[in-house]
matplotlib code that plots the C-alpha trace (Angstrom):
import matplotlib.pyplot as plt

x = [-80.9, -79.1, -80.8, -79.8, -80.4, -79.5, -76.8, -75.1, -76.0, -77.5, -77.2, -79.7, -79.5, -82.1, -85.4, -87.0, -90.3, -90.5, -88.1, -87.0, -84.4, -80.9, -78.3, -75.1, -73.3, -73.3, -71.4, -70.5, -72.1, -71.0, -72.7, -76.2, -76.8, -79.2, -79.0, -77.9, -77.2, -75.7, -73.9, -73.7, -70.4, -72.1, -70.4, -72.7, -72.5, -73.5, -74.4, -74.2, -74.5, -70.8, -69.4, -69.8, -68.6, -68.1, -68.3, -66.6, -68.7, -66.2, -65.6, -66.3, -68.9, -66.4, -64.1, -64.6, -66.3, -63.9, -64.3, -64.8, -62.4, -65.0, -65.9, -69.5, -70.0, -73.6, -75.5, -75.2, -78.8, -78.6, -76.2, -76.8, -74.9, -75.1, -75.0, -71.2, -70.8, -69.9, -71.3, -72.7, -72.6, -74.1, -72.0, -72.5, -71.3, -72.7, -71.9, -69.0, -68.7, -66.5, -65.4, -62.7, -60.1, -61.0, -63.3, -64.5, -66.3, -69.2, -70.0, -73.5, -74.4, -77.6, -75.9, -75.0, -78.0, -76.1, -74.8, -76.4, -78.8, -77.4, -79.3, -79.0, -79.6, -82.3, -82.4, -80.8, -82.6, -81.4, -83.9, -84.0, -82.0, -79.2, -80.2, -80.0, -82.6, -81.6, -84.3, -83.1, -84.3, -85.2, -84.6, -86.8, -85.6, -82.4, -81.8, -78.6, -78.7, -77.1, -75.0, -73.8, -70.2, -70.6, -69.4, -71.6, -72.2, -72.5, -74.0, -76.0, -78.9, -77.6, -79.2, -76.9, -74.2, -71.7, -72.7, -69.6, -67.1, -63.9, -63.6, -60.8, -61.3, -60.0, -60.8, -61.6, -61.1, -64.8, -65.0, -66.6, -65.0, -64.8, -65.5, -64.7, -65.3, -62.4, -63.7, -64.3, -68.0, -69.4, -68.3, -69.7, -69.2, -70.0, -70.9, -69.5, -71.5, -74.9, -74.6, -75.5, -74.2, -74.1, -73.5, -70.8, -72.3, -70.2, -66.8, -68.0, -69.0, -65.6, -63.9, -66.1, -64.7, -61.7, -62.6, -59.7, -59.1, -58.7, -55.7, -55.3, -57.2, -56.7, -59.1, -57.1, -57.6, -59.0, -61.8, -60.5, -60.1, -57.1, -57.5, -54.5, -54.9, -52.6, -50.7, -52.4, -53.5, -56.7, -57.7, -61.4, -62.7, -66.3, -66.8, -65.8, -67.1, -63.8, -61.0, -57.2, -55.1, -51.4, -50.6, -47.5, -45.0, -41.4, -41.9, -40.7, -42.6, -46.0, -46.1, -45.5, -43.2, -45.0, -46.4, -49.4, -50.3, -51.7, -49.8, -50.6, -49.5, -50.5, -47.6, -48.1, -47.9, -50.8, -48.6, -49.5, -46.9, -47.5, -45.6, -45.4, -45.4, -43.2, -40.7, -40.1, -40.4, -41.9, -43.6, -44.4, -47.3, -47.2, -50.3, -50.1, -48.9, -49.5, -45.9, -44.3, -41.0, -39.6, -37.4, -36.2, -34.1, -31.0, -32.0, -32.2, -35.4, -36.1, -34.3, -37.5, -38.9, -42.3, -43.4, -45.8, -46.4, -45.6, -46.0, -45.2, -43.9, -44.8, -41.5, -42.4, -40.0, -41.3, -41.0, -41.1, -41.4, -41.2, -39.4, -36.0, -36.6, -37.3, -35.9, -36.6, -36.6, -35.7, -37.7, -36.4, -34.0, -33.1, -32.5, -34.0, -31.6, -31.8, -32.6, -29.8, -30.1, -32.8, -32.5, -32.9, -36.1, -39.8, -41.5, -45.3, -46.4, -45.1, -46.7, -45.0, -46.0, -46.2, -43.3, -41.1, -40.8, -41.6, -43.8, -43.2, -44.4, -42.4, -43.1, -43.9, -42.9, -44.3, -41.3, -41.2, -38.1, -36.5, -34.5, -31.6, -29.0, -30.5, -30.1, -33.0, -32.7, -35.2, -37.2, -39.4, -40.5, -43.8, -44.0, -45.7, -44.7, -46.8, -49.8, -49.0, -50.2, -47.3, -48.7, -48.5, -50.4, -51.9, -52.1, -50.8, -52.3, -52.0, -55.2, -55.8, -54.7, -51.5, -52.7, -51.5, -54.0, -53.1, -55.1, -54.3]
y = [-45.7, -46.2, -48.2, -48.4, -51.8, -54.0, -55.6, -52.5, -50.3, -51.7, -49.7, -50.3, -49.4, -46.9, -48.7, -49.3, -50.1, -53.3, -55.5, -56.0, -53.4, -54.7, -54.6, -52.9, -52.4, -53.7, -51.6, -52.3, -55.7, -56.1, -52.8, -51.8, -48.8, -46.2, -43.0, -41.7, -38.1, -36.8, -33.5, -30.7, -32.1, -35.4, -37.5, -39.9, -40.1, -43.3, -43.4, -46.8, -48.1, -47.5, -45.0, -42.6, -43.3, -41.3, -42.3, -39.8, -38.5, -40.1, -43.3, -46.7, -48.8, -51.6, -49.4, -49.5, -46.5, -44.1, -44.1, -40.6, -39.8, -39.2, -41.3, -40.8, -42.9, -43.7, -44.7, -42.2, -41.6, -38.2, -36.4, -33.0, -30.4, -26.6, -23.6, -23.4, -27.0, -28.4, -31.8, -32.3, -35.6, -36.1, -37.7, -38.8, -35.4, -33.0, -32.9, -32.7, -30.4, -31.6, -29.4, -30.8, -32.6, -30.5, -31.7, -29.4, -30.6, -28.7, -29.9, -30.1, -28.2, -27.6, -24.6, -22.5, -21.2, -21.1, -24.6, -27.9, -29.2, -31.9, -34.8, -37.1, -35.7, -37.8, -36.0, -33.0, -31.2, -28.2, -25.6, -23.6, -20.7, -23.0, -23.1, -26.4, -27.9, -30.4, -32.7, -33.9, -36.7, -34.7, -31.0, -30.2, -28.7, -26.5, -24.1, -23.0, -19.9, -20.0, -17.0, -18.7, -18.0, -14.3, -11.6, -11.1, -7.3, -6.2, -2.7, -0.6, 1.8, 5.1, 6.7, 4.8, 7.2, 4.3, 3.1, 4.5, 4.2, 2.3, -1.1, -3.4, -7.0, -10.3, -13.8, -16.6, -20.4, -21.1, -19.1, -16.0, -12.6, -10.1, -6.5, -3.6, 0.1, 2.4, 4.2, 0.8, 1.6, -1.2, -4.8, -7.5, -11.1, -11.6, -14.8, -14.5, -17.6, -16.7, -13.0, -12.9, -10.6, -10.8, -7.7, -8.5, -6.2, -7.4, -6.8, -3.4, -2.4, -3.5, -1.4, 1.6, 1.9, 3.7, 4.4, 4.8, 4.3, 0.7, 0.0, -3.8, -7.0, -10.8, -13.7, -16.4, -20.1, -20.3, -17.9, -14.9, -11.5, -9.2, -5.6, -3.2, 0.4, 3.4, 2.6, -0.8, -4.1, -5.6, -9.3, -10.1, -13.6, -13.9, -17.1, -15.5, -12.0, -10.6, -8.5, -8.4, -5.4, -4.8, -1.1, 0.6, 0.9, 0.4, -3.1, -5.5, -8.6, -7.0, -4.0, -3.1, -0.6, 2.6, 2.7, 1.8, -1.8, -2.9, -6.0, -9.4, -13.0, -16.1, -18.7, -22.4, -22.6, -20.1, -17.2, -13.9, -11.7, -8.0, -5.3, -1.7, 0.6, 3.6, 1.9, -1.2, -3.5, -6.9, -8.5, -12.1, -12.5, -16.0, -18.2, -19.6, -16.9, -13.8, -12.6, -10.3, -10.6, -7.8, -7.7, -4.1, -2.9, -2.7, -5.9, -8.8, -7.4, -6.6, -3.7, -1.9, 0.8, 0.4, -3.3, -3.9, -7.8, -10.6, -14.0, -17.6, -20.2, -23.8, -24.6, -22.1, -19.3, -15.8, -13.5, -9.7, -7.3, -3.4, -0.3, -2.0, -5.0, -8.7, -10.3, -13.9, -15.3, -19.0, -21.4, -21.1, -18.3, -15.2, -12.7, -11.9, -12.3, -10.1, -11.7, -10.7, -10.1, -7.5, -3.7, -2.2, -0.6, -0.9, -4.4, -3.8, -7.4, -11.0, -14.4, -17.8, -20.5, -24.3, -25.0, -22.8, -19.8, -16.2, -13.5, -9.9, -6.5, -3.4, 0.0, -0.7, -4.5, -7.8, -10.2, -14.0, -15.7, -18.2, -17.8, -20.1, -20.0, -16.5, -15.0, -14.0, -15.2, -13.7, -16.0, -13.4, -9.8, -8.3, -4.5, -1.7, -3.2, -6.3, -4.2, -4.0, -0.7, 1.3, 1.6, 0.5, -2.6, -3.4, -7.2, -10.1, -13.5, -16.8, -18.7, -22.5, -22.4, -20.4, -17.3, -14.0, -11.6, -7.9, -5.2, -1.6]
z = [58.2, 61.6, 64.3, 67.9, 69.3, 72.3, 70.1, 68.8, 65.8, 62.6, 59.5, 56.7, 53.0, 51.7, 51.3, 48.0, 49.6, 47.7, 49.6, 53.1, 54.1, 53.6, 56.4, 55.1, 58.4, 62.1, 64.5, 68.2, 68.4, 72.1, 73.3, 74.1, 71.9, 73.4, 71.3, 68.0, 66.9, 63.6, 63.8, 61.3, 59.9, 59.0, 61.9, 63.7, 67.5, 69.4, 73.1, 74.8, 78.4, 79.1, 76.6, 73.6, 70.1, 66.9, 63.3, 61.0, 58.0, 55.4, 57.5, 55.9, 57.7, 57.9, 60.2, 63.9, 65.5, 67.4, 71.2, 72.5, 75.3, 77.9, 80.9, 81.4, 84.5, 83.5, 80.3, 77.5, 76.7, 75.1, 72.7, 71.1, 69.2, 70.0, 67.7, 67.8, 66.6, 70.1, 71.0, 74.5, 76.4, 79.8, 82.6, 86.1, 87.5, 84.8, 81.1, 78.8, 75.6, 72.8, 70.0, 67.8, 70.1, 73.1, 75.8, 78.6, 81.6, 83.3, 86.7, 88.0, 91.2, 93.2, 94.9, 91.8, 89.8, 86.6, 86.7, 85.5, 88.1, 90.3, 89.0, 86.0, 82.5, 80.8, 77.3, 75.5, 72.7, 70.6, 69.4, 66.2, 67.8, 68.9, 72.5, 74.5, 76.8, 79.3, 80.8, 84.3, 86.6, 89.7, 88.9, 86.0, 82.8, 82.3, 79.5, 77.9, 75.8, 72.3, 73.3, 76.5, 75.7, 75.0, 77.5, 80.5, 81.3, 84.9, 84.4, 86.9, 86.1, 84.7, 87.8, 90.2, 91.4, 91.3, 87.7, 86.0, 88.7, 88.3, 90.0, 91.2, 90.2, 91.4, 90.2, 92.7, 92.5, 92.2, 89.0, 90.6, 90.5, 93.3, 92.4, 94.7, 94.0, 94.1, 97.1, 98.9, 99.3, 97.2, 97.4, 95.2, 94.1, 90.3, 88.6, 85.0, 83.9, 85.0, 85.2, 89.0, 91.6, 95.3, 97.6, 100.2, 102.8, 105.7, 103.9, 102.8, 106.2, 107.6, 104.9, 105.7, 109.2, 107.7, 104.0, 101.6, 97.9, 97.0, 94.7, 94.6, 95.7, 95.7, 96.3, 98.2, 97.8, 101.3, 100.4, 102.2, 100.5, 100.5, 99.8, 99.2, 100.2, 100.9, 104.0, 104.9, 103.8, 104.9, 104.9, 105.4, 106.2, 105.1, 107.0, 110.2, 109.3, 110.6, 109.3, 110.0, 109.2, 108.5, 108.7, 107.5, 110.2, 111.5, 113.1, 110.4, 111.5, 112.1, 109.8, 106.1, 104.5, 103.6, 100.1, 98.0, 98.0, 94.6, 93.6, 95.2, 94.5, 96.5, 97.1, 96.8, 100.5, 101.0, 102.0, 100.5, 98.8, 98.6, 96.8, 98.0, 94.8, 95.4, 97.7, 95.9, 99.0, 98.6, 101.7, 102.6, 105.0, 106.5, 106.1, 109.6, 112.0, 109.8, 110.4, 107.8, 106.1, 103.9, 100.8, 100.2, 97.3, 99.4, 101.3, 98.7, 97.0, 93.4, 91.6, 90.8, 92.9, 91.1, 91.0, 88.2, 88.8, 91.0, 89.5, 90.9, 88.4, 88.5, 90.4, 93.2, 92.0, 92.4, 89.4, 89.9, 87.1, 87.3, 86.2, 86.8, 84.8, 85.9, 89.1, 90.4, 93.8, 93.8, 96.0, 99.5, 98.4, 100.4, 97.6, 94.3, 91.3, 88.2, 84.9, 82.5, 78.8, 79.3, 79.7, 83.1, 82.0, 82.8, 82.0, 82.2, 82.5, 82.2, 81.5, 81.9, 79.3, 80.1, 77.9, 80.2, 77.9, 79.0, 77.5, 78.5, 77.4, 77.3, 75.7, 72.1, 72.0, 73.0, 73.4, 73.6, 75.0, 77.3, 80.4, 80.8, 83.6, 84.6, 81.2, 78.7, 75.1, 72.7, 70.4, 68.7, 69.1, 68.0, 67.5, 65.7, 62.3, 63.1, 64.2, 68.0, 69.5, 70.9, 74.4, 77.9, 79.1, 82.4, 81.9, 79.8, 79.8, 77.9, 77.3, 77.2, 73.5, 74.5, 72.6, 74.1, 75.4, 76.3, 78.1, 78.7]

ax = plt.figure().add_subplot(projection="3d")
ax.plot(x, y, z, "-o")
ax.set_aspect("equal")
plt.show()
């Protein structure tokens, strides 16, 4: 029997109902223990006034409890395990979920309906289905579904004429996703966590003034939306309810080269880079004065006439992948330089790993390698023999565990 006390945790031997229970362990004598929770793997979790601790299932009672790498900022008065064997610990700013060696923080917010309420969590209880119930100090009870990490489906009624149409998506810094119909008639902000959707009627009305097919979109860090069409790029500011447009034209500082604008990348300095598919021209639109600078194929730009992706590396270099291979613009550079060691053939998508290596996809192969002194050196290649479908892909990503995801 484990007992939380004002002088730590006392562990008692199983009682024989004939004698006074015998103390077999005394843990954390300098702490005020508040709560105890045993998880499905047999580990005991201890919440105190200042921290959270864990005693492994096979640990000796003589061994010191392991401090959990969480800074709660307030007394830990509740600990609970969810259906996926993650342990939840409340903090001063929300809650932390721990699974193995990974800890993920979830911030409280009174503004987001799908977030934890913005007040202290007093208790956490799990139900028979694996859902979690959070009792809060000032905002009632919050419920987390056992399937909270499943996909969210944003579907419309079958009678809706737009139910089956294609959409252009763009993730935003706040976790939401912009969704714009191909014909630019419906503009929404989606909440993947809570399943909510908000119609962006102002932006839709602005685009409706000159409706065209939408090919690309980006959600900038400052909250403004960038939409790529045929022959023009539109930036909409939801705070000002105003739009700014860059049409195709001959003036190099205020207009864009003709083409279809579907590839965007935001630079560390806030400038937006836009590629014109068909002409291979890359544009930089300044974050301050909105002036345009062009990089054409014969003017320092990438070799590709069809740009598939623009991607900024952590050092500020801009990578461009397309039907001519991969080219890189160094920070502050004036011209893109080709990456040697690769065929001058279409690269569908690229992703940069934290260790500096590069993943790329070309027809029939996913290739992992490293670029040193401007030359690509292959580390491994995955193809049809390893089960990779022989197909083109539309996107390539690395998740938090550095697993590779492909879509197409």
